[in-house]
C-alpha positions, 0 to 999 in steps of 0.5 A: 956718184954716191947719191944716197951717201950725199943725201945722208950727208946733207941730212947729218949736217942739217940735223947736227947729229947722227942719231937724229939723222937716223930717226929722220931717215928711218934707219939705224945709227950704224947705217948712218955712220957707214954711209958717211965713212963710205963718203969720206973714203970716196972724197979722201977727206974728213967731212965731220968732227965730233962735238959734245953735242953731236957732229959739226962740218970740217972746213972741207965738209962745209965746202962740199955741203954748199955744193951738195945742198944746192945740187939737191935743191936743183933736183927738188925744183926739177921734180917739182916742175916735172909734177907741175907739167904732168898736172898741167900746171906749168909749161908754155906752148908757142903757136903760130897763127895769121892775124885773120885766123887769130881774129876770126877763128882762134879767139874762142879757142884761146879763151876756153883753153885758158879757162881749163888750163889757166897755168899753161902759158900760150905764146902767139906769133902772128904771121902769114901762114907761109912765114909760120911754116918757116918759123915751125921748120926752124923750131921757133914754134911748137905748132901752127894753125894755118889755112890748108896749103901745099906743105913740105914733107915732114909734117902732120896736118890735122884738119880742124875746120872746112872753109869756103872762099866767097865774093861779097859786096855792099850791093847785090850781084848785078845779075842772078847767075854770075861767072868768074868772067863777070868779075873782070869788070868789078873793082876787087878787094883782095888780100896780099900776094904773100897771104896763103888765102890770096895764093889759093885764090890766084891759083884757082883764077889762073886755072880758069884764065881769069885776070881780076881788076884788083883795086885794093890789096891788104894784109888783113881780112878784117879791113877787106870786110870793112872796105866791102861794107862801105862799098869800095868794091867786091871782096874775096873773103871766107864765108864762115868769117862774115856770117854776121854781116851776111845775115844782117844784110850788111854785105851780099853774097855774089853767087859766082860759078864755078865756086872756089873749092873748099879748103880747110884750117888745120893744126900743123906740127912736125912729124915725129917731134917730141912735143912738150906736155903743154904742146900735146895738151894744147893739140888735144884740146884743139882736136877735141874741139872738132868732136864737140 
């Protein structure tokens, strides 16, 4: 395809003159005429006819110009978008995250990212961590923020924050030294079983042969916190997410031994995936937040 010849053809059409087109292109008139003749040989038709004022399109030339000019418009639009991508003023990133992590962890990062890159669009899909991994695997997400879990091969997990699961209630613990066995006598408030945080806790309790009396199961940690604050039972929550309630005395931490092992929140992406500029920008932003 004679791309340069088509560009010359479009400019001659717009100028209506070989000489004016030559000036615009910073080339000689013979060079423009040669390019037009080369294109006419390629298509096998005459594209221009001479007039007293210069040149005008033949019907065949008019048809070709309509297609050629549209093609160059598409190319220019593509180049503009690529430039915007490079300058991070265009693009979108699809992020999967649970309601709990979005509410307690991600909101400040979302606000800061939007302030730094106001033109980059963020699409947030709220699902449990397990459901989020499935969406990532199917290609419906670019990346995900999840709590640490057993992952299938083919993913990169980048740690963002260490977290500690704890037990809290409206009242102080009945004794200073609590054991996991003591919790079997309490009314417990836990997340639903499909939640990755609940699965992590269940595995820990099973390893210690503990069976809790679960009064309330719910999908939102925010409600668990509220239920604990009004005295409905002992809630299993993430310490980093209830620091204000603990500091203000609205909730008491029950120092239960052994403690649930620490885990982490991290950024999950497919290993070796060709991420967009917007996605890479978001990943870099989140990882830079660790250093800060």
